[in-house]
C-alpha positions in Angstrom: 166.2 -69.4 7.1 165.1 -72.3 7.8 161.4 -70.9 6.7 162.2 -70.3 3.5 162.4 -74.6 3.1 158.9 -73.9 0.2 161.4 -71.0 -1.7 164.2 -73.5 -1.7 162.3 -76.3 -3.5 160.2 -73.7 -5.9 164.2 -72.6 -6.9 165.5 -75.9 -7.4 161.7 -77.0 -9.4 162.7 -73.4 -11.7 166.4 -74.0 -12.8 164.8 -77.7 -13.0 162.0 -76.8 -15.8 164.6 -74.2 -17.3 167.3 -77.0 -18.3 164.4 -79.6 -19.6 163.0 -76.3 -21.4 166.1 -76.5 -23.2 166.6 -72.6 -22.2 169.4 -73.8 -20.0 172.2 -76.6 -21.2 174.5 -78.0 -18.4 175.9 -75.6 -15.3 175.1 -72.3 -18.2 172.4 -69.8 -16.5 171.7 -69.1 -13.3 168.6 -68.4 -11.0 167.7 -66.2 -7.6 164.3 -66.1 -5.4 164.2 -63.0 -2.4 164.4 -64.5 0.8 161.1 -64.0 2.8 162.9 -62.0 5.1 163.7 -59.5 2.5 167.2 -59.5 3.4 169.1 -61.2 0.9 168.1 -64.5 -1.5 168.7 -67.3 -3.0 171.3 -68.0 -5.3 172.3 -71.3 -7.5 175.5 -72.3 -6.4 178.7 -71.6 -9.2 178.7 -74.5 -11.9 175.9 -76.4 -10.8 172.9 -76.7 -13.0 169.8 -78.7 -12.8 171.1 -81.1 -10.4 171.2 -78.4 -8.1 169.3 -79.5 -4.4 167.4 -77.6 -2.0 171.2 -78.2 0.3 173.5 -77.0 -2.7 171.6 -72.9 -3.3 173.5 -70.0 -1.5 172.0 -67.6 0.4 173.3 -63.5 0.3 172.7 -61.5 2.2 171.9 -58.1 1.9 174.8 -57.4 4.1 176.9 -59.3 1.6 177.1 -62.1 4.0 177.1 -65.4 1.7 176.0 -68.8 3.9 176.7 -72.5 2.3 178.4 -75.1 1.4 179.6 -74.1 -2.0 180.0 -70.9 -4.0 177.1 -68.5 -5.4 176.9 -68.0 -9.2 179.9 -66.5 -11.0 176.8 -64.1 -11.8 175.6 -63.4 -8.2 177.1 -59.2 -8.0 174.3 -58.7 -11.0 171.6 -60.4 -9.3 172.2 -57.8 -6.5 171.8 -55.2 -8.0 168.9 -55.6 -9.3 167.0 -56.6 -6.5 169.2 -52.8 -4.9 167.9 -51.1 -8.8 163.6 -53.0 -8.4 162.5 -53.0 -4.8 159.3 -54.6 -6.4 160.9 -57.0 -8.3 161.7 -61.3 -6.4 163.3 -63.3 -8.3 166.1 -63.1 -11.7 166.6 -65.7 -14.4 169.6 -65.9 -16.2 169.4 -68.4 -19.4 171.8 -68.6 -22.4 168.8 -70.0 -23.8 169.2 -70.6 -28.4 167.6 -67.8 -30.0 167.5 -64.7 -26.9 171.5 -66.1 -26.9 171.6 -65.6 -31.1 169.8 -61.8 -31.2 171.9 -60.6 -28.0 175.6 -61.9 -30.1 174.0 -60.0 -33.1 174.2 -56.7 -30.1 170.6 -55.9 -31.3 168.2 -55.2 -28.7 164.0 -56.7 -29.1 162.9 -53.4 -30.9 158.7 -53.3 -30.4 158.0 -55.4 -34.3 155.0 -57.1 -31.7 153.1 -56.4 -29.0 154.0 -59.6 -26.2 156.7 -57.2 -26.3 155.1 -55.0 -24.2 155.8 -58.6 -21.7 159.1 -57.3 -20.8 157.8 -53.5 -19.0 158.1 -51.5 -22.1 158.3 -50.8 -26.0 161.3 -52.8 -26.5 163.6 -55.2 -24.8 167.2 -53.4 -24.6 170.5 -55.6 -24.9 173.2 -54.1 -22.5 177.1 -53.9 -24.2 179.8 -56.7 -24.1 181.0 -57.2 -20.2 183.6 -59.7 -18.6 180.8 -62.1 -16.7 180.4 -61.9 -13.2 182.0 -57.7 -13.5 181.0 -54.7 -11.9 180.5 -53.3 -14.9 178.0 -55.9 -15.5 175.6 -55.4 -13.4 175.6 -51.8 -13.1 174.3 -52.4 -17.0 172.2 -54.7 -16.2 170.2 -53.0 -13.0 169.9 -49.7 -15.2 168.7 -52.1 -18.3 166.3 -53.0 -15.5 164.6 -49.1 -15.3 161.3 -49.9 -16.0 161.7 -53.3 -17.7 161.2 -56.9 -16.8 164.1 -58.4 -19.1 167.2 -57.1 -20.5 169.8 -58.9 -23.1 173.4 -59.6 -22.2 176.0 -58.7 -25.6 177.5 -61.9 -26.6 176.4 -63.3 -23.6 172.3 -64.5 -23.1 169.4 -63.3 -20.9 167.9 -61.7 -18.2 164.2 -61.9 -17.0 162.6 -61.1 -13.8 159.6 -61.0 -12.3 156.7 -60.1 -9.0 157.4 -64.1 -8.6 159.9 -67.3 -9.8 156.9 -68.1 -11.9 156.4 -64.3 -12.9 160.7 -64.4 -13.6 160.0 -67.7 -15.5 157.0 -66.5 -18.0 158.6 -63.6 -18.9 162.2 -65.1 -19.6 160.4 -67.6 -22.0 157.8 -64.9 -23.4 161.2 -63.3 -24.9 162.5 -66.5 -25.7 159.7 -67.2 -27.7 160.3 -63.8 -29.4 163.6 -63.6 -29.6 162.7 -67.1 -32.5 160.0 -64.6 -34.0 162.3 -61.4 -34.4 165.2 -64.2 -36.1 163.0 -65.9 -39.1 161.6 -61.9 -39.4 164.7 -60.3 -39.6 165.4 -63.5 -42.8 162.9 -62.0 -44.0 162.7 -58.6 -44.4 162.9 -55.9 -41.9 160.0 -56.5 -39.8 157.4 -53.5 -39.2 157.6 -51.7 -35.6 154.3 -50.9 -33.5 154.8 -47.1 -32.5 155.1 -46.1 -28.6 151.8 -44.2 -28.9 150.1 -48.1 -30.0 153.3 -49.8 -27.4 151.9 -47.6 -25.0 147.4 -48.7 -25.3 149.0 -52.1 -25.1 150.9 -51.2 -21.1 148.3 -50.0 -20.7 146.0 -53.1 -21.4 147.8 -55.2 -20.3 148.3 -53.6 -16.7 144.2 -54.0 -16.5 144.6 -57.3 -18.5 146.5 -58.9 -15.5 144.1 -56.7 -12.5 141.0 -58.6 -13.9 142.6 -61.8 -14.0 143.7 -61.4 -10.0 
């Protein structure tokens, strides 16, 4: 696991950036990244936020093993559930950002009111039903929502975003938070017009070629 120092440094930097941007405050939220051997993940410790250092991170093995000086985040079960369901995802970020959380407290999904909703991998960002934090029920709900998606809202709780890298997961979380802000503003003026499934399918297809061209 010593070879994962660079990954742990990236995770610590990501958590501090989330705090700097105001997406998390204090010890709220958590984040994880798959280990280089892909047999587990590094995750932030429970009750600790931007002050966490590389040596505070906790190792969660796919075999159920836990290593570290602290206990893993109380939301560790849904991080593991996402990785088990999606082999293509290598990082998971959970935030209590203001606008995503506000929409989640309305128990409303983020619909296709804007084409950029497609950054989450589909034509909407679902809102999973409320379950107690850290529970198996919440873990299964998140894993199910991530089928074909890179994000979901948690009713009365917050936002979960995943990506092929920490940078990708962070960018999804930031974009969804911004979209939730715009959607709430639109709702204050009326009911936003939604793009059709065909229109969103065209956006998703365009995004695939756009990303390929940028590589």
